[in-house]
VOPAGU-2260 file (C-alpha; in pm, 1 decimal, decimal comma):
REM VOPAGU-2260
SITE   aa  ch    i         X         Y         Z
SITE  MET   A    0    1163,9    1206,0   -1966,2
SITE  ILE   A    1    1392,2     920,5   -1885,8
SITE  GLY   A    2    1334,6     555,5   -1957,7
SITE  VAL   A    3     940,2     601,9   -1970,9
SITE  GLU   A    4     727,3     703,9   -2297,7
SITE  VAL   A    5     514,1     977,9   -2206,9
SITE  SER   A    6     200,6    1073,0   -2388,3
SITE  VAL   A    7      26,1    1413,9   -2329,3
SITE  VAL   A    8    -341,1    1410,2   -2434,6
SITE  SER   A    9    -636,3    1636,2   -2349,5
SITE  LEU   A   10    -905,8    1517,4   -2111,6
SITE  ASP   A   11   -1150,3    1457,3   -2418,4
SITE  GLU   A   12    -890,1    1196,3   -2556,9
SITE  TRP   A   13    -836,5    1057,0   -2228,9
SITE  VAL   A   14   -1075,4     741,5   -2262,7
SITE  PRO   A   15   -1003,6     686,4   -2639,3
SITE  THR   A   16    -640,3     695,4   -2638,3
SITE  ILE   A   17    -615,5     457,5   -2331,7
SITE  SER   A   18    -879,7     239,7   -2485,1
SITE  ALA   A   19    -686,9     185,0   -2787,3
SITE  ARG   A   20    -352,1     146,4   -2646,1
SITE  ILE   A   21    -428,5     -92,9   -2378,2
SITE  ARG   A   22    -545,0    -335,1   -2633,5
SITE  ARG   A   23    -216,1    -348,3   -2788,5
SITE  LYS   A   24     -48,6    -718,5   -2759,6
SITE  GLY   A   25     167,7    -776,2   -2465,9
SITE  TRP   A   26      36,3    -450,3   -2269,8
SITE  ARG   A   27    -142,6    -445,8   -1929,4
SITE  TYR   A   28    -274,5    -154,6   -1684,8
SITE  GLY   A   29      -5,2     -68,9   -1408,8
SITE  HIS   A   30    -174,8     200,8   -1195,1
SITE  LEU   A   31    -366,0     521,3   -1232,9
SITE  THR   A   32    -305,3     858,6   -1014,8
SITE  CYS   A   33    -297,7    1227,4   -1001,7
SITE  ARG   A   34      -2,1    1486,7    -958,1
SITE  ARG   A   35      49,3    1821,0    -953,1
SITE  ASP   A   36     290,2    1974,8   -1242,9
SITE  GLU   A   37     529,4    2250,1   -1206,1
SITE  GLU   A   38     270,8    2507,9   -1210,5
SITE  GLY   A   39      55,4    2339,7    -949,3
SITE  LYS   A   40    -203,7    2233,1   -1193,4
SITE  ARG   A   41    -360,2    1866,0   -1170,4
SITE  ARG   A   42    -266,3    1598,5   -1392,7
SITE  LEU   A   43    -450,8    1264,9   -1423,9
SITE  GLU   A   44    -198,2     982,4   -1528,9
SITE  ILE   A   45    -190,7     636,1   -1629,7
SITE  LEU   A   46      88,6     375,2   -1628,4
SITE  LEU   A   47      60,9     109,0   -1883,6
SITE  LEU   A   48     326,6    -179,3   -1885,9
SITE  ASN   A   49     478,6    -362,4   -2184,6
SITE  LEU   A   50     535,7    -714,4   -2093,4
SITE  THR   A   51     702,3    -794,5   -2429,9
SITE  THR   A   52     956,7    -519,7   -2411,8
SITE  SER   A   53     961,7    -482,6   -2049,7
SITE  THR   A   54     913,0     -99,0   -2085,7
SITE  SER   A   55     629,8     122,7   -1980,1
SITE  GLU   A   56     422,4     420,7   -2079,6
SITE  VAL   A   57     248,7     700,6   -1917,6
SITE  ILE   A   58     -48,9     875,1   -2073,0
SITE  SER   A   59    -106,2    1221,5   -1886,0
SITE  ALA   A   60    -414,5    1472,3   -1916,9
SITE  ALA   A   61    -431,9    1796,1   -1742,3
SITE  ILE   A   62    -752,9    1878,2   -1562,9
SITE  PRO   A   63    -866,9    2221,3   -1596,3
SITE  SER   A   64    -899,7    2438,7   -1288,7
SITE  GLY   A   65   -1250,0    2438,5   -1156,9
SITE  GLN   A   66   -1326,8    2095,7   -1303,7
SITE  ALA   A   67   -1441,4    1825,0   -1041,1
SITE  ASP   A   68   -1536,8    1560,5   -1297,9
SITE  ILE   A   69   -1317,2    1344,6   -1510,2
SITE  PRO   A   70   -1444,6    1073,6   -1768,7
SITE  SER   A   71   -1414,3     730,6   -1605,6
SITE  ILE   A   72   -1186,7     491,9   -1767,7
SITE  THR   A   73   -1304,5     195,9   -1549,2
SITE  PRO   A   74   -1577,2      92,3   -1815,7
SITE  THR   A   75   -1308,7      36,3   -2057,1
SITE  VAL   A   76   -1016,3     -75,4   -1812,8
SITE  PRO   A   77   -1184,1    -238,0   -1512,0
SITE  ALA   A   78    -850,5    -281,6   -1363,2
SITE  ALA   A   79    -860,6      86,2   -1268,8
SITE  HIS   A   80   -1183,4      40,4   -1076,4
SITE  TRP   A   81   -1011,1      88,9    -721,3
SITE  ALA   A   82    -747,7     357,6    -838,7
SITE  GLU   A   83   -1036,0     595,6    -975,7
SITE  ARG   A   84   -1215,4     584,1    -625,7
SITE  ALA   A   85    -908,8     652,4    -456,3
SITE  VAL   A   86    -824,7     964,4    -667,2
SITE  GLY   A   87   -1156,6    1070,9    -582,0
SITE  ASP   A   88   -1108,0    1044,1    -212,0
SITE  LEU   A   89    -741,7    1180,5    -201,7
SITE  TRP   A   90    -808,3    1463,6    -486,2
SITE  GLY   A   91   -1154,6    1545,1    -448,7
SITE  ILE   A   92   -1234,2    1445,7    -825,3
SITE  ARG   A   93   -1541,4    1261,0    -928,5
SITE  ALA   A   94   -1507,7     976,8   -1198,9
SITE  ASP   A   95   -1797,3    1042,4   -1422,1
SITE  GLY   A   96   -1944,8     731,1   -1547,4
SITE  HIS   A   97   -1773,0     477,5   -1302,6
SITE  PRO   A   98   -2004,2     193,6   -1229,5
SITE  ALA   A   99   -1967,5     201,8    -836,4
SITE  PHE   A  100   -1811,9     532,8    -734,2
SITE  SER   A  101   -1777,7     569,5    -377,8
SITE  SER   A  102   -1492,9     614,0    -113,6
SITE  VAL   A  103   -1251,3     348,0     -40,1
SITE  ILE   A  104   -1006,3     543,1     179,4
SITE  LEU   A  105   -1204,9     832,2     319,6
SITE  ASN   A  106   -1469,5     744,9     584,9
SITE  GLU   A  107   -1681,2     884,5     839,7
SITE  ALA   A  108   -1395,3     931,8    1086,1
SITE  TRP   A  109   -1211,8    1200,6     846,8
SITE  PRO   A  110   -1220,7    1538,5     945,9
SITE  THR   A  111   -1465,3    1707,2     693,7
SITE  ASP   A  112   -1211,2    1961,7     584,1
SITE  VAL   A  113    -914,9    1734,4     541,2
SITE  ILE   A  114    -863,9    1590,3     171,9
SITE  PRO   A  115    -497,5    1482,9     125,1
SITE  PHE   A  116    -412,1    1619,5    -187,8
SITE  HIS   A  117    -688,9    1868,9    -244,5
SITE  ARG   A  118    -652,7    2259,6    -259,6
SITE  ALA   A  119    -893,8    2529,2    -238,7
SITE  ALA   A  120    -704,4    2673,5    -560,9
SITE  ASP   A  121    -824,4    2388,0    -763,8
SITE  GLY   A  122   -1153,3    2568,3    -773,3
SITE  ILE   A  123   -1349,7    2278,7    -640,3
SITE  PRO   A  124   -1527,6    2180,4    -323,2
SITE  ALA   A  125   -1356,6    1858,5    -140,0
SITE  ILE   A  126   -1599,4    1570,9    -193,8
SITE  ARG   A  127   -1651,9    1259,4      12,5
SITE  ASN   A  128   -1881,8     983,0     -76,2
SITE  THR   A  129   -1919,8     733,2     184,7
SITE  HIS   A  130   -2220,2     563,1      55,8
SITE  LEU   A  131   -2207,1     185,6      56,1
SITE  LEU   A  132   -2404,1     -14,5    -182,7
SITE  SER   A  133   -2692,5    -175,9       2,9
SITE  ALA   A  134   -3002,6    -421,5     -76,5
SITE  HIS   A  135   -3332,9    -459,5      51,2
SITE  GLY   A  136   -3598,1    -726,7      50,1
SITE  SER   A  137   -3722,4   -1016,5     253,8
SITE  GLY   A  138   -3475,8   -1181,1     424,0
SITE  ILE   A  139   -3179,2    -946,7     336,5
SITE  HIS   A  140   -2974,9    -814,6     609,5
SITE  GLU   A  141   -2630,0    -641,8     663,6
SITE  ILE   A  142   -2349,4    -728,2     888,3
SITE  PRO   A  143   -2083,0    -467,3     965,6
SITE  VAL   A  144   -1722,6    -592,8    1078,2
SITE  GLY   A  145   -1471,7    -361,2    1181,1
SITE  PRO   A  146   -1273,2    -141,8    1163,8
SITE  VAL   A  147   -1176,2    -270,9    1514,3
SITE  HIS   A  148   -1146,2    -665,1    1505,9
SITE  ALA   A  149   -1155,3    -916,9    1740,1
SITE  GLY   A  150    -794,7   -1042,3    1661,8
SITE  ILE   A  151    -492,5    -834,4    1657,9
SITE  ILE   A  152    -497,7    -736,0    1288,9
SITE  GLU   A  153    -509,0    -391,8    1078,1
SITE  PRO   A  154    -817,1    -205,7    1102,7
SITE  GLY   A  155   -1059,2    -230,2     787,6
SITE  HIS   A  156   -1415,9    -226,3     770,9
SITE  PHE   A  157   -1627,4    -497,6     591,1
SITE  ARG   A  158   -2001,5    -439,6     528,8
SITE  PHE   A  159   -2153,6    -755,7     410,3
SITE  THR   A  160   -2523,3    -768,0     251,6
SITE  CYS   A  161   -2663,6   -1129,4     323,4
SITE  ILE   A  162   -2966,5   -1328,8     274,4
SITE  GLY   A  163   -2963,4   -1577,8     554,1
SITE  GLU   A  164   -2608,0   -1698,3     583,6
SITE  VAL   A  165   -2502,4   -1641,3     220,8
SITE  ILE   A  166   -2311,0   -1336,3     117,8
SITE  LEU   A  167   -2478,3   -1136,4    -159,5
SITE  ASN   A  168   -2247,8    -827,4    -180,3
SITE  LEU   A  169   -1934,6    -722,7      10,3
SITE  GLU   A  170   -1845,9    -355,8      54,3
SITE  ILE   A  171   -1468,1    -292,0     186,3
SITE  ARG   A  172   -1344,1      45,9     317,0
SITE  HIS   A  173   -1007,3     147,8     457,7
SITE  GLY   A  174    -831,7     464,7     541,7
SITE  PHE   A  175    -846,9     404,3     921,2
SITE  GLN   A  176    -442,3     419,5     931,5
SITE  HIS   A  177    -365,1     653,1     653,4
SITE  ARG   A  178      -3,1     793,2     744,7
SITE  GLY   A  179      59,7    1011,7     418,4
SITE  ILE   A  180     369,3     785,5     328,3
SITE  GLU   A  181     348,7     901,2     -55,4
SITE  ASN   A  182     335,9    1254,0      53,2
SITE  ARG   A  183     621,2    1230,1     274,5
SITE  LEU   A  184     839,7    1050,7      33,2
SITE  ALA   A  185     796,2    1334,8    -221,2
SITE  THR   A  186     933,8    1591,1      56,2
SITE  THR   A  187    1185,5    1356,4     236,6
SITE  PRO   A  188    1559,2    1399,5     108,9
SITE  TRP   A  189    1569,3    1111,5    -173,2
SITE  ARG   A  190    1877,4     949,1      16,6
SITE  LEU   A  191    1655,8     898,1     340,4
SITE  GLY   A  192    1342,6     807,7     163,9
SITE  ARG   A  193    1454,6     428,2     149,5
SITE  PHE   A  194    1369,4     403,8     510,3
SITE  LEU   A  195    1010,1     544,6     484,5
SITE  ALA   A  196     948,5     326,8     159,8
SITE  GLU   A  197    1057,3      10,8     350,6
SITE  SER   A  198     753,6      88,9     583,0
SITE  ALA   A  199     467,6     114,1     336,8
SITE  SER   A  200     397,1    -238,9     437,4
SITE  SER   A  201     598,0    -402,0     714,7
SITE  ASP   A  202     555,0    -764,1     573,3
SITE  GLU   A  203     697,5    -630,9     233,6
SITE  THR   A  204     993,6    -457,6     383,7
SITE  VAL   A  205    1246,9    -601,7     112,0
SITE  ALA   A  206    1008,5    -575,0    -176,5
SITE  ASN   A  207     930,9    -208,2    -114,6
SITE  GLY   A  208    1296,5    -139,0     -33,2
SITE  LEU   A  209    1384,4    -282,8    -373,5
SITE  ALA   A  210    1127,8    -127,0    -583,7
SITE  HIS   A  211    1223,0     214,4    -423,6
SITE  ALA   A  212    1592,7     147,6    -520,0
SITE  VAL   A  213    1511,8      28,6    -866,2
SITE  ALA   A  214    1294,7     338,6    -948,1
SITE  LEU   A  215    1563,7     578,0    -838,8
SITE  GLU   A  216    1839,5     379,7   -1037,6
SITE  ARG   A  217    1601,6     403,2   -1346,6
SITE  LEU   A  218    1588,6     791,6   -1317,2
SITE  SER   A  219    1987,7     810,5   -1244,0
SITE  GLU   A  220    2067,1     548,3   -1494,3
SITE  THR   A  221    2281,4     365,5   -1242,6
SITE  ARG   A  222    2398,2      14,9   -1310,3
SITE  VAL   A  223    2387,4    -200,0    -976,1
SITE  PRO   A  224    2718,4    -418,3    -925,3
SITE  ASP   A  225    2646,2    -827,2    -987,5
SITE  ARG   A  226    2712,7    -909,4    -618,4
SITE  ALA   A  227    2450,4    -659,2    -498,1
SITE  ASN   A  228    2191,7    -798,2    -744,9
SITE  SER   A  229    2273,1   -1158,3    -622,6
SITE  ILE   A  230    2208,9   -1064,4    -262,8
SITE  ARG   A  231    1905,7    -856,6    -338,2
SITE  THR   A  232    1759,4   -1200,5    -509,1
SITE  ILE   A  233    1830,7   -1397,5    -172,8
SITE  SER   A  234    1702,0   -1124,2      28,1
SITE  LEU   A  235    1368,9   -1087,0    -186,5
SITE  GLU   A  236    1310,6   -1473,6    -175,9
SITE  ILE   A  237    1367,9   -1517,0     195,9
SITE  GLU   A  238    1102,0   -1274,2     233,6
SITE  ARG   A  239     879,4   -1437,1       7,3
SITE  ILE   A  240     936,0   -1787,3     161,5
SITE  ALA   A  241     864,4   -1654,2     539,0
SITE  ASN   A  242     550,5   -1500,2     443,6
SITE  HIS   A  243     392,6   -1779,8     243,3
SITE  ILE   A  244     511,6   -2011,1     528,5
SITE  GLY   A  245     318,9   -1771,2     772,8
SITE  ASP   A  246      11,5   -1783,4     569,0
SITE  LEU   A  247      -2,4   -2161,5     553,6
SITE  GLY   A  248      17,3   -2153,0     920,2
SITE  GLY   A  249    -254,3   -1895,9     928,5
SITE  LEU   A  250    -498,2   -2139,3     700,3
SITE  SER   A  251    -426,4   -2415,9     941,8
SITE  ALA   A  252    -524,1   -2192,1    1231,7
SITE  ASP   A  253    -824,0   -2074,9    1083,0
SITE  VAL   A  254    -975,6   -2432,9    1044,5
SITE  GLY   A  255    -836,3   -2576,9    1382,9
SITE  PHE   A  256    -561,5   -2772,4    1239,9
SITE  ALA   A  257    -352,2   -2713,5    1538,4
SITE  ILE   A  258     -48,1   -2930,4    1444,6
SITE  GLY   A  259     -25,7   -2735,8    1101,5
SITE  ALA   A  260     -40,8   -2400,2    1260,2
SITE  ALA   A  261     218,9   -2489,8    1521,8
SITE  THR   A  262     465,4   -2643,4    1260,8
SITE  PHE   A  263     428,5   -2359,4    1018,6
SITE  ALA   A  264     463,6   -2091,1    1297,7
SITE  ARG   A  265     807,3   -2264,8    1381,9
SITE  LEU   A  266     915,9   -2290,3    1036,9
SITE  ARG   A  267     817,0   -1933,6     979,5
SITE  GLY   A  268    1054,7   -1818,8    1247,7
SITE  VAL   A  269    1333,8   -2041,6    1100,0
SITE  ALA   A  270    1278,7   -1867,5     754,9
SITE  LEU   A  271    1287,2   -1521,0     934,2
SITE  GLY   A  272    1612,6   -1633,9    1091,6
SITE  LEU   A  273    1756,9   -1663,3     740,9
SITE  GLY   A  274    1695,3   -1296,5     704,8
SITE  GLN   A  275    1859,0   -1233,7    1044,4
SITE  THR   A  276    2156,4   -1429,2     937,2
SITE  LEU   A  277    2176,7   -1253,0     576,1
SITE  ALA   A  278    2129,7    -875,4     700,5
SITE  GLY   A  279    2135,5    -876,4    1097,7
SITE  SER   A  280    1761,4    -827,3    1098,6
SITE  ARG   A  281    1458,5   -1055,5    1070,3
SITE  PHE   A  282    1273,7    -832,0     849,9
SITE  GLN   A  283    1609,7    -726,7     662,5
SITE  ARG   A  284    1551,5    -354,0     718,2
SITE  GLY   A  285    1789,0     -99,2     567,8
SITE  LEU   A  286    1990,6    -353,6     366,7
SITE  ILE   A  287    1894,4    -255,7       6,1
SITE  CYS   A  288    1980,5     116,2     -85,9
SITE  PRO   A  289    1983,8     277,0    -422,6
SITE  GLY   A  290    2268,7     184,0    -596,1
SITE  GLY   A  291    2307,7    -176,5    -441,2
SITE  LEU   A  292    2346,5    -273,8     -77,0
SITE  ALA   A  293    2400,1     -42,7     234,4
SITE  TRP   A  294    2685,8    -277,5     337,5
SITE  ASP   A  295    2844,2    -603,7     196,9
SITE  ILE   A  296    2771,8    -951,1     326,5
SITE  GLU   A  297    3050,0   -1176,4     441,8
SITE  ASP   A  298    3080,1   -1499,9     259,0
SITE  THR   A  299    3091,7   -1692,1     600,1
SITE  ARG   A  300    2730,7   -1553,3     631,2
SITE  LEU   A  301    2625,3   -1693,3     290,2
SITE  THR   A  302    2782,4   -2023,9     364,7
SITE  ASP   A  303    2558,5   -2027,8     710,7
SITE  LEU   A  304    2277,4   -1942,5     496,5
SITE  GLY   A  305    2334,9   -2224,9     266,0
SITE  ARG   A  306    2357,3   -2480,6     580,6
SITE  SER   A  307    2038,8   -2342,9     719,2
SITE  LEU   A  308    1866,7   -2353,7     395,4
SITE  ALA   A  309    1908,3   -2741,9     342,4
SITE  GLU   A  310    1737,1   -2810,3     696,5
SITE  LEU   A  311    1470,9   -2560,0     626,7
SITE  THR   A  312    1374,9   -2736,0     273,8
SITE  HIS   A  313    1341,5   -3078,2     430,1
SITE  ARG   A  314    1114,8   -2952,6     712,5
SITE  ILE   A  315     895,9   -2767,6     496,1
SITE  HIS   A  316     853,7   -3073,0     264,6
SITE  GLU   A  317     709,8   -3228,8     578,2
SITE  ALA   A  318     492,2   -2974,1     691,7
SITE  CYS   A  319     345,0   -2923,1     341,6
SITE  GLU   A  320     298,2   -3317,6     322,7
SITE  LEU   A  321      94,8   -3293,7     646,1
SITE  PHE   A  322    -127,9   -3006,0     551,9
SITE  PHE   A  323    -215,9   -3100,6     197,4
SITE  THR   A  324    -286,7   -3486,0     272,9
SITE  ASN   A  325    -521,3   -3371,0     547,9
SITE  PRO   A  326    -869,5   -3450,3     426,0
SITE  GLY   A  327   -1006,6   -3180,9     681,7
SITE  ILE   A  328    -794,1   -2912,3     492,9
SITE  ASN   A  329    -906,4   -3041,0     160,9
SITE  GLU   A  330   -1274,1   -3069,5     220,9
SITE  ARG   A  331   -1287,3   -2715,6     394,0
SITE  TYR   A  332   -1079,9   -2500,8     147,6
SITE  GLN   A  333   -1180,2   -2657,4    -190,1
SITE  GLY   A  334   -1460,8   -2483,4    -377,5
SITE  ILE   A  335   -1484,5   -2154,6    -181,3
SITE  GLY   A  336   -1404,3   -1814,6    -261,7
SITE  ILE   A  337   -1350,5   -1891,4    -619,1
SITE  LEU   A  338   -1248,3   -1601,0    -849,2
SITE  PRO   A  339   -1233,1   -1710,6   -1200,1
SITE  LEU   A  340    -972,1   -1610,7   -1445,8
SITE  ALA   A  341   -1210,9   -1373,5   -1645,9
SITE  SER   A  342   -1222,7   -1176,5   -1343,5
SITE  VAL   A  343    -857,8   -1191,5   -1279,6
SITE  GLU   A  344    -760,4   -1063,6   -1590,2
SITE  GLU   A  345   -1028,7    -785,9   -1607,6
SITE  LEU   A  346    -958,3    -643,0   -1297,5
SITE  GLY   A  347    -590,0    -670,0   -1290,1
SITE  ILE   A  348    -539,0    -895,4    -988,2
SITE  VAL   A  349    -181,1    -998,2    -927,1
SITE  GLY   A  350      37,5   -1249,3    -755,4
SITE  PRO   A  351     -83,0   -1585,4    -602,2
SITE  SER   A  352    -433,9   -1420,6    -607,4
SITE  ALA   A  353    -419,5   -1457,5    -974,5
SITE  ARG   A  354    -189,3   -1752,0   -1055,5
SITE  CYS   A  355    -457,0   -1960,9    -848,7
SITE  ALA   A  356    -697,9   -1882,2   -1134,6
SITE  GLY   A  357    -467,1   -1973,2   -1429,3
SITE  SER   A  358    -280,1   -1640,9   -1482,2
SITE  HIS   A  359      51,8   -1677,7   -1586,2
SITE  TYR   A  360     190,8   -1322,7   -1494,3
SITE  ASP   A  361     472,5   -1286,2   -1268,2
SITE  ALA   A  362     702,6    -953,0   -1267,7
SITE  ARG   A  363     981,7   -1161,6   -1239,9
SITE  ARG   A  364     945,6   -1287,1   -1586,3
SITE  HIS   A  365     909,1    -921,0   -1718,2
SITE  PHE   A  366    1092,4    -643,2   -1512,0
SITE  ASP   A  367    1444,3    -591,6   -1430,3
SITE  HIS   A  368    1494,5    -616,1   -1045,1
SITE  ALA   A  369    1764,5    -806,2    -858,3
SITE  LEU   A  370    1841,6   -1119,9   -1090,3
SITE  TYR   A  371    1514,3   -1110,0   -1273,3
SITE  PRO   A  372    1407,8   -1162,9   -1558,4
SITE  GLY   A  373    1744,2   -1354,2   -1641,8
SITE  PHE   A  374    1675,2   -1579,0   -1346,3
SITE  VAL   A  375    1397,8   -1834,4   -1452,0
SITE  THR   A  376    1107,3   -1926,1   -1226,3
SITE  ASN   A  377     930,2   -2244,1   -1274,1
SITE  ILE   A  378     564,8   -2194,5   -1092,7
SITE  GLN   A  379     273,7   -2347,0   -1279,5
SITE  PRO   A  380     -38,7   -2179,1   -1213,5
SITE  GLN   A  381    -346,1   -2341,1   -1081,2
SITE  THR   A  382    -694,8   -2324,8   -1242,7
SITE  THR   A  383    -970,3   -2345,1    -994,0
SITE  GLY   A  384    -934,3   -1994,0    -859,2
SITE  ASP   A  385   -1053,5   -2114,2    -499,4
SITE  CYS   A  386    -871,0   -2111,6    -146,6
SITE  TYR   A  387    -717,3   -2434,6    -185,7
SITE  ALA   A  388    -570,6   -2315,6    -510,6
SITE  ARG   A  389    -421,5   -2041,2    -328,1
SITE  ALA   A  390    -257,1   -2238,0     -60,1
SITE  ILE   A  391    -114,2   -2465,4    -342,1
SITE  ILE   A  392      51,3   -2161,9    -504,2
SITE  ARG   A  393     195,4   -2061,8    -203,6
SITE  ARG   A  394     350,1   -2406,6    -128,5
SITE  ASP   A  395     486,2   -2402,4    -506,2
SITE  GLU   A  396     625,7   -2062,9    -452,1
SITE  ILE   A  397     792,4   -2158,6    -149,8
SITE  MET   A  398     964,1   -2474,9    -312,2
SITE  ASP   A  399    1051,1   -2271,1    -613,3
SITE  SER   A  400    1215,3   -1991,6    -392,6
SITE  LEU   A  401    1409,3   -2238,9    -199,5
SITE  ASP   A  402    1557,1   -2364,1    -544,5
SITE  ILE   A  403    1628,4   -2017,7    -651,6
SITE  LEU   A  404    1823,1   -1952,8    -315,1
SITE  SER   A  405    2033,1   -2260,1    -349,1
SITE  GLU   A  406    2117,4   -2185,5    -709,2
SITE  VAL   A  407    2222,7   -1836,0    -632,7
SITE  LEU   A  408    2413,9   -1909,1    -335,3
SITE  LYS   A  409    2633,0   -2148,3    -545,4
SITE  ASN   A  410    2777,1   -1850,5    -727,7
SITE  VAL   A  411    2754,7   -1505,1    -541,8
SITE  PRO   A  412    3014,6   -1273,5    -748,6
SITE  LYS   A  413    3285,5   -1123,4    -570,5
SITE  THR   A  414    3237,0    -754,9    -674,6
SITE  SER   A  415    3153,0    -436,8    -498,2
SITE  VAL   A  416    2797,2    -393,5    -356,1
SITE  LEU   A  417    2731,0     -29,5    -428,4
SITE  ALA   A  418    2770,9     192,7    -726,7
SITE  GLU   A  419    2789,4     550,6    -685,0
SITE  MET   A  420    2449,4     745,7    -719,8
SITE  PRO   A  421    2434,4    1110,6    -845,1
SITE  ASP   A  422    2411,4    1387,2    -591,9
SITE  ASP   A  423    2083,5    1521,5    -787,1
SITE  LEU   A  424    1809,9    1320,6    -941,9
SITE  ALA   A  425    1757,6    1401,9   -1317,5
SITE  PRO   A  426    1507,1    1693,2   -1401,1
SITE  ASN   A  427    1168,4    1612,8   -1554,8
SITE  GLY   A  428    1215,0    1240,1   -1518,8
SITE  ILE   A  429    1022,0     942,8   -1440,1
SITE  GLY   A  430    1153,9     629,1   -1262,9
SITE  ILE   A  431     960,7     301,0   -1244,7
SITE  GLY   A  432    1051,4      27,2   -1014,6
SITE  ILE   A  433     837,2    -304,5   -1055,8
SITE  VAL   A  434     925,8    -591,7    -803,0
SITE  GLU   A  435     719,2    -915,8    -776,4
SITE  SER   A  436     668,7    -905,0    -405,9
SITE  TRP   A  437     538,0   -1229,3    -215,4
SITE  ARG   A  438     179,6   -1088,3    -260,4
SITE  GLY   A  439     230,5    -992,1    -637,0
SITE  GLU   A  440     329,3    -708,6    -873,4
SITE  LEU   A  441     442,3    -397,1    -645,7
SITE  ILE   A  442     500,0     -60,4    -840,7
SITE  HIS   A  443     684,0     233,1    -719,1
SITE  TRP   A  444     644,0     544,7    -958,2
SITE  ILE   A  445     878,9     852,3    -908,6
SITE  THR   A  446     815,7    1174,3   -1112,3
SITE  THR   A  447    1082,7    1469,3   -1068,6
SITE  GLY   A  448    1021,3    1833,2   -1139,6
SITE  PRO   A  449    1229,5    2112,7   -1341,4
SITE  THR   A  450    1486,1    2116,4   -1034,7
SITE  GLY   A  451    1536,7    1720,2   -1009,7
SITE  THR   A  452    1330,0    1726,7    -682,6
SITE  ILE   A  453    1040,9    1462,6    -638,1
SITE  SER   A  454     708,6    1614,9    -745,3
SITE  ARG   A  455     507,1    1283,2    -708,5
SITE  TYR   A  456     593,0     956,1    -547,3
SITE  VAL   A  457     324,3     673,8    -603,3
SITE  ILE   A  458     331,7     330,1    -455,5
SITE  ARG   A  459      85,9      77,9    -603,9
SITE  ASP   A  460      94,8    -216,2    -344,5
SITE  PRO   A  461     -34,5    -539,8    -476,9
SITE  SER   A  462    -311,5    -537,9    -202,8
SITE  PHE   A  463    -457,6    -237,0    -344,9
SITE  GLN   A  464    -505,1    -408,0    -668,5
SITE  ASN   A  465    -649,8    -735,4    -507,2
SITE  TRP   A  466    -893,3    -609,5    -245,4
SITE  ILE   A  467   -1165,8    -594,4    -509,8
SITE  GLY   A  468   -1088,9    -962,4    -562,9
SITE  ILE   A  469   -1157,7   -1052,4    -224,7
SITE  SER   A  470   -1506,8    -859,7    -255,3
SITE  LEU   A  471   -1589,2   -1064,8    -562,0
SITE  ALA   A  472   -1480,4   -1395,4    -419,2
SITE  GLY   A  473   -1661,3   -1362,7    -115,8
SITE  ARG   A  474   -2015,3   -1359,0    -298,2
SITE  ASN   A  475   -2236,8   -1656,4    -279,5
SITE  ASN   A  476   -2046,4   -1790,0       3,4
SITE  LEU   A  477   -2108,4   -1857,4     368,6
SITE  ILE   A  478   -2057,9   -1594,7     634,9
SITE  ALA   A  479   -1882,2   -1869,3     800,5
SITE  ASP   A  480   -1635,0   -1912,9     506,3
SITE  PHE   A  481   -1532,8   -1541,4     454,3
SITE  PRO   A  482   -1258,0   -1567,8     735,4
SITE  LEU   A  483   -1093,4   -1831,3     528,9
SITE  ILE   A  484   -1119,3   -1653,5     197,1
SITE  ASN   A  485    -967,1   -1329,6     351,6
SITE  LYS   A  486    -698,4   -1526,4     486,7
SITE  SER   A  487    -613,0   -1723,9     158,6
SITE  PHE   A  488    -569,5   -1380,4       0,5
SITE  SER   A  489    -349,5   -1239,2     274,6
SITE  LEU   A  490    -369,9    -882,1     163,6
SITE  SER   A  491    -217,6    -553,1     370,1
SITE  TYR   A  492    -450,4    -298,4     486,2
SITE  ALA   A  493    -150,9     -60,1     529,7
SITE  GLY   A  494     -51,9    -108,6     160,0
SITE  SER   A  495    -376,6      24,0      47,3
SITE  ASP   A  496    -371,0     328,0     267,2
SITE  LEU   A  497     -69,6     515,4     208,1
């Protein structure tokens, strides 16, 4: 395998091996999935990340034909909680010993004979567990919300168990827009896959395009030109700024702070305009490709970008002052939706949703993508873990990204922007692309077969890892507070349903 250490163990060794290795200093959980090997047999695989050496390791175990159960790793590695349930949905495999095993993707609307990666040759019946945790007793009631919502948002189902107005438990289910993106990325010619990868979650176009490119560049051992890496950094940070500004606008709108909502909405448009200036598209589609950039950016465009950036910086400072000095904002958002650091670390929560509780993890500090980790970020985590802290982190990330853009634009190297990629991918290889998207750590994980074709393409969107955080943060809060909590996390439904 290329660039990634692979350990093959038996299913009996699966839990003890992972339990020992995840405890090593500097290691953290990446993702868990299943794939088929060259013989068509199912293999359970987990990705572990070494933050000290910026490397990764895959532990792989074959699942015998006809076996429907696997030993659950969740009691040992709670961060795998959601992934094991998704493997159950997509592959028809039950995680034995999982503390709350039920569907997170499959729902009552799915055809009974369709399980995405399940095959009759596996020798097991397809399973679907749509049971939701419920409670009973005096004053306890349930409130179902979605998948169709009153606003123009993505479909998702929330089942609240409440006593009076207080949330006791929240069950979340997706699967209402499953597009088969992972499967299609494994069957689409790899040179065309970037357009599909960008579509995994449209507000993370740049991050997904970059993670896709990095994974393929790792597979082919391709070095990206310096100019391309500088412009990739600019592109990624523009996307971060635009989305964080949009979320501050959403947080304003949700509490009726009309002037804040209007101001941030306008500034989000300005930030998206930076993307238009850079790439000719507000969402910067198509710019990043394996090997570098699909086209060069004229120096005049970069100069125009610098001028626009100075004005935007001034306006954002004014808008943030307006937002964070407003007594109503302070009173409404402080103390609700708390997710403590212990839960963040145990569940592998990433991005602003983790840094608001004291986590220092930022993939830009550990894994190669664009100019990172050589380019230092200076974001200091908050500690309260509430909605207000998540808003503060977004403000701080906006300011940090503005500084990064200003610094990078001072010296964009005059090199080529595209390195030549090989015609064929390396056989029996693994390419891992890890990017700090605006929501947090994003992983694209590519495995090739004996002929160099992609045998499995896996995307671990940060939202996939963080939805369980919303479920926990909602507990013991008022029903009326949940829209604010949900918006403060600002997760993607599509990113969890590939």
